[in-house]
C-alpha positions in Angstrom: 0.0 0.0 0.0 1.4 3.5 -0.7 2.6 5.5 2.2 -0.2 8.1 1.7 -2.8 5.3 2.6 -4.3 5.3 -0.9 -5.5 2.0 -2.2 -4.1 0.6 -5.3 -5.9 -2.5 -6.6 -8.9 -3.4 -4.5 -9.4 -7.0 -3.3 -12.5 -9.1 -3.3 -15.4 -7.0 -2.2 -13.7 -3.7 -2.6 -14.9 -0.9 -5.0 -12.6 2.0 -5.5 -14.1 5.2 -4.3 -14.4 8.1 -6.8 -12.2 10.2 -4.8 -8.5 9.8 -5.8 -6.3 8.6 -2.9 -9.1 7.2 -0.8 -9.4 3.7 0.4 -11.6 1.1 -1.2 -15.1 0.6 0.1 -16.4 -2.8 1.3 -19.5 -3.9 -0.5 -21.7 -7.0 -0.1 -24.6 -8.6 -2.0 -27.4 -8.6 0.5 -30.9 -9.9 0.4 -33.3 -8.4 2.8 -36.8 -9.9 3.6 -39.1 -6.9 4.0 -42.7 -7.2 4.6 -42.6 -10.7 3.2 -40.9 -9.9 0.1 -37.2 -10.6 -0.7 -35.1 -7.7 -2.0 -31.7 -8.4 -3.6 -29.4 -5.4 -3.1 -26.2 -6.1 -5.1 -23.0 -4.4 -4.2 -24.5 -2.6 -1.1 -21.8 -0.7 0.8 -21.3 -2.5 4.2 -21.7 0.9 6.0 -25.3 1.5 4.7 -27.8 1.6 7.5 -31.0 -0.4 7.3 -32.9 2.9 7.2 -31.1 4.2 4.1 -31.4 0.7 2.5 -35.1 0.6 3.1 -35.6 4.1 1.8 -33.1 4.4 -1.0 -32.6 0.9 -2.3 -35.9 -0.9 -1.5 -38.0 2.3 -2.1 -40.1 2.1 1.1 -40.1 5.6 2.3 -42.7 5.3 5.1 -39.8 4.7 7.7 -38.7 8.2 8.5 -35.3 9.7 9.1 -35.5 11.9 12.1 -32.4 12.5 14.0 -30.3 9.8 12.4 -28.8 9.2 15.8 -31.3 6.8 17.4 -32.7 9.4 19.7 -36.1 10.0 18.2 -37.6 6.7 17.1 -38.9 7.9 13.8 -37.0 5.1 12.1 -38.4 2.3 14.3 -39.1 -1.0 12.4 -39.6 -4.6 13.6 -36.9 -7.2 13.0 -37.7 -10.7 13.9 -40.5 -9.4 16.3 -38.3 -6.9 18.1 -38.3 -3.1 17.6 -35.2 -1.8 16.0 -34.1 1.8 15.3 -33.1 1.3 11.8 -30.7 4.2 11.7 -28.4 2.4 14.2 -28.1 -0.9 12.5 -26.4 -1.9 9.3 -28.4 -3.4 6.5 -25.9 -6.3 6.0 -26.6 -7.3 9.6 -30.3 -8.0 8.8 -29.7 -10.6 6.1 -31.8 -13.7 7.0 -34.1 -11.8 9.3 -37.7 -10.7 8.7 -38.1 -6.8 8.5 -41.4 -5.3 9.0 -42.0 -1.6 8.1 -45.1 0.6 8.3 -45.9 -0.4 4.7 -46.2 -4.0 5.8 -48.9 -3.6 8.6 -52.1 -3.1 6.6 -53.6 -6.1 4.9 -55.1 -5.2 1.6 -57.6 -2.4 2.4 -57.7 -3.3 6.1 -55.6 -1.1 8.5 -53.6 -2.9 11.4 -55.5 -2.2 14.7 -52.8 0.1 15.8 -53.1 2.2 12.7 -56.9 2.2 13.1 -56.4 3.3 16.8 -54.0 6.2 15.9 -56.7 7.5 13.3 -59.5 7.1 15.8 -57.5 8.8 18.6 -56.0 11.5 16.5 -52.6 10.3 17.7 -50.5 12.3 15.1 -50.1 15.8 13.9 -47.3 16.5 11.5 -46.8 12.8 10.9 -43.0 12.7 11.0 -42.9 10.4 14.1 -46.1 8.5 13.2 -44.6 5.5 11.5 -42.0 4.9 14.2 -44.7 5.5 16.9 -47.0 2.9 15.3 -44.2 0.4 14.8 -43.2 0.9 18.4 -46.8 0.5 19.5 -47.2 -2.8 17.7 -44.1 -4.1 19.4 -45.2 -2.7 22.7 -48.5 -4.6 22.4 -46.8 -7.9 21.1 -44.3 -7.6 24.1 -47.1 -7.5 26.6 -46.3 -4.0 27.9 -49.7 -2.5 27.9 -50.9 -3.3 31.5 -51.3 0.2 32.4 -51.0 3.9 31.1 -47.7 4.3 33.0 -46.4 1.0 31.5 -47.3 2.1 28.0 -45.7 5.5 28.6 -42.5 3.8 29.7 -42.3 1.3 26.9 -43.1 4.0 24.3 -40.7 6.5 25.7 -38.0 5.9 23.0 -40.3 7.6 20.5 -40.4 11.3 20.4 -43.2 13.6 19.2 -42.4 17.2 18.5 -46.1 18.0 18.4 -46.8 16.6 21.9 -49.4 14.0 21.0 -48.3 11.8 23.8 -51.7 11.5 25.5 -53.4 10.5 22.3 -50.6 8.1 21.5 -51.0 6.4 24.9 -54.8 6.1 24.4 -54.3 4.8 20.8 -51.9 2.0 22.2 -54.4 1.1 25.0 -57.2 0.9 22.5 -55.3 -1.2 20.1 -54.1 -3.5 22.9 -57.7 -4.2 23.8 -58.6 -4.8 20.1 -55.8 -7.2 19.6 -56.6 -9.2 22.7 -60.2 -9.9 21.4 
């Protein structure tokens, strides 16, 4: 390797960067299972987050990019039944796992009970946090963390809302939990 750190010929999985003198990037062929559909992403850079792969490669833009630091929860998706902040995980790490996004909740023309409850309880204003709130609510219910208002607040606390719809979100989660238990 040259003394300036520039890459010469890249090895397997390396693609030279367009910037002269930079190091090769690592790429992988990745297949993601998203909402029951397999998406082959050839030559995906290993540093691409699940959030960016979903939005830019798969074309599912319902998952929102909020803070891009895992603080707001707008990017929450469900991976193998667990909520995940997709801005904090790499897409290559999700190969072989089942990813569910906001687009995968409704069945045909029928909204998921959480989506119905959010509409009924007016649990959104600007909508930026709504997909992450809904995905987190689905997981919260599936995890069994809806025994009380305080428990719902605690388990939904990783999702921020700039419009302060928290009381409506809590009501929507409680309503949806009852509907799911029927």
